[in-house]
C-alpha positions as CSV (number, residue, x, y, z in Angstrom):
1,X,138.4,156.3,122.0
2,X,135.7,156.6,124.6
3,X,133.9,159.3,122.6
4,X,133.9,157.3,119.6
5,X,132.5,154.3,121.4
6,X,129.8,156.4,122.9
7,X,128.9,157.7,119.5
8,X,128.8,154.2,118.0
9,X,126.7,152.9,120.9
10,X,124.5,156.0,120.7
11,X,123.9,155.5,117.0
12,X,123.1,151.8,117.5
13,X,120.9,152.7,120.5
14,X,119.2,155.4,118.4
15,X,118.8,153.0,115.6
16,X,117.4,150.3,117.9
17,X,115.0,152.8,119.5
18,X,113.8,154.0,116.0
19,X,113.3,150.3,114.9
20,X,111.4,149.6,118.2
21,X,109.3,152.7,117.7
22,X,108.5,151.6,114.1
23,X,107.7,148.1,115.1
24,X,105.6,149.3,118.0
25,X,103.7,151.6,115.5
26,X,103.2,148.7,113.1
27,X,102.0,146.5,116.0
28,X,99.6,149.2,117.2
29,X,98.3,149.6,113.6
30,X,97.8,145.9,113.2
31,X,96.1,145.7,116.6
32,X,93.6,148.4,115.6
33,X,93.0,146.7,112.3
34,X,92.4,143.4,114.2
35,X,90.0,145.1,116.5
36,X,88.1,146.6,113.6
37,X,88.0,143.2,111.9
38,X,86.6,141.7,115.1
39,X,84.0,144.4,115.3
40,X,83.1,143.9,111.7
41,X,83.0,140.1,112.2
42,X,80.6,140.6,115.1
43,X,78.4,142.9,113.0
44,X,78.4,140.3,110.2
45,X,77.4,137.6,112.7
46,X,74.5,139.7,114.0
47,X,73.4,140.3,110.4
48,X,73.6,136.6,109.7
49,X,71.5,135.8,112.7
50,X,68.9,138.4,111.6
51,X,68.9,136.9,108.1
52,X,68.6,133.4,109.6
53,X,65.6,134.6,111.7
54,X,64.0,136.1,108.6
55,X,64.6,132.9,106.7
56,X,62.9,130.9,109.5
57,X,60.0,133.3,109.4
58,X,59.7,133.1,105.6
59,X,60.0,129.3,105.7
60,X,57.1,129.2,108.3
61,X,55.0,131.5,106.0
62,X,55.9,129.3,103.0
63,X,54.9,126.1,104.9
64,X,51.6,127.7,105.9
65,X,50.8,128.9,102.4
66,X,51.8,125.5,101.0
67,X,49.5,123.7,103.5
68,X,46.7,126.1,102.5
69,X,47.3,125.5,98.9
70,X,47.2,121.7,99.4
71,X,43.9,122.1,101.4
72,X,42.5,124.2,98.6
73,X,43.6,121.6,96.0
74,X,41.9,118.9,98.1
75,X,38.8,121.0,98.4
76,X,38.8,121.5,94.7
77,X,39.2,117.8,94.0
78,X,36.4,117.1,96.5
79,X,34.1,119.6,94.7
80,X,35.0,118.1,91.3
81,X,34.1,114.7,92.6
82,X,30.8,116.0,94.0
83,X,30.1,117.7,90.7
84,X,30.7,114.5,88.9
85,X,28.4,112.6,91.2
86,X,25.7,115.2,90.8
87,X,26.1,115.0,87.0
88,X,25.7,111.2,87.2
89,X,22.6,111.6,89.4
90,X,21.2,114.1,87.0
91,X,21.8,111.8,84.1
92,X,20.1,109.0,86.0
93,X,17.2,111.3,86.9
94,X,16.8,112.3,83.2
95,X,16.9,108.6,82.2
96,X,14.2,107.8,84.7
97,X,12.2,110.8,83.7
98,X,12.3,109.6,80.0
99,X,11.3,106.1,81.0
100,X,8.4,107.5,83.0
101,X,7.3,109.7,80.1
102,X,7.5,106.7,77.8
103,X,5.5,104.6,80.3
104,X,2.9,107.3,80.5
105,X,2.6,107.5,76.8
106,X,2.3,103.7,76.5
107,X,-0.3,103.8,79.3
108,X,-2.3,106.4,77.4
109,X,-2.0,104.4,74.2
110,X,-3.2,101.3,76.1
111,X,-6.1,103.3,77.6
112,X,-7.1,104.4,74.1
113,X,-7.0,100.9,72.9
114,X,-8.9,99.6,75.9
115,X,-11.5,102.3,75.3
116,X,-11.8,101.2,71.7
117,X,-12.1,97.5,72.7
118,X,-14.5,98.5,75.5
119,X,-16.7,100.3,73.0
120,X,-16.6,97.3,70.6
121,X,-17.3,94.7,73.3
122,X,-19.4,96.8,75.5
123,X,-22.4,96.4,73.3
124,X,-22.1,92.6,73.2
125,X,-21.3,91.8,76.8
126,X,-22.0,93.4,80.1
127,X,-18.6,93.4,81.6
128,X,-17.3,96.0,84.0
129,X,-14.5,98.3,82.7
130,X,-11.8,96.8,85.0
131,X,-12.8,93.2,84.1
132,X,-12.8,94.1,80.5
133,X,-9.3,95.6,80.7
134,X,-8.0,92.5,82.5
135,X,-9.5,90.1,79.9
136,X,-8.3,92.3,77.0
137,X,-4.7,92.3,78.4
138,X,-4.8,88.6,79.0
139,X,-5.9,88.0,75.4
140,X,-3.1,90.3,74.1
141,X,-0.5,88.5,76.2
142,X,-1.5,85.1,74.7
């Protein structure tokens, strides 16, 4: 009986040792997988930090370009306003130039008329040219 008991115990012990060995192997394998996943997770965290830094840099560049674009838009609007003001001033200048031209032409016409009147009245009266112009204008105004 003792031999048989030893064999049964030996078989059970062998079986338990084999199960322990298998479980230890599985545990070791899972531990290695866990360590690899931890390493992979750390690498991913580092990559995420790098991407985050790149995004921050790109956002800074974007904000800078956006500010420049807004400044250029403001400059463009200011130039457009100045151009509009210059255009209005040019139109006013041209209007004044036309008024001056018309006044000059009217003045020449009046000079011609005065010379004609002066020639007509010059033989009859001895009046100076300036006095003649004044009296002629006064007569025309009445």
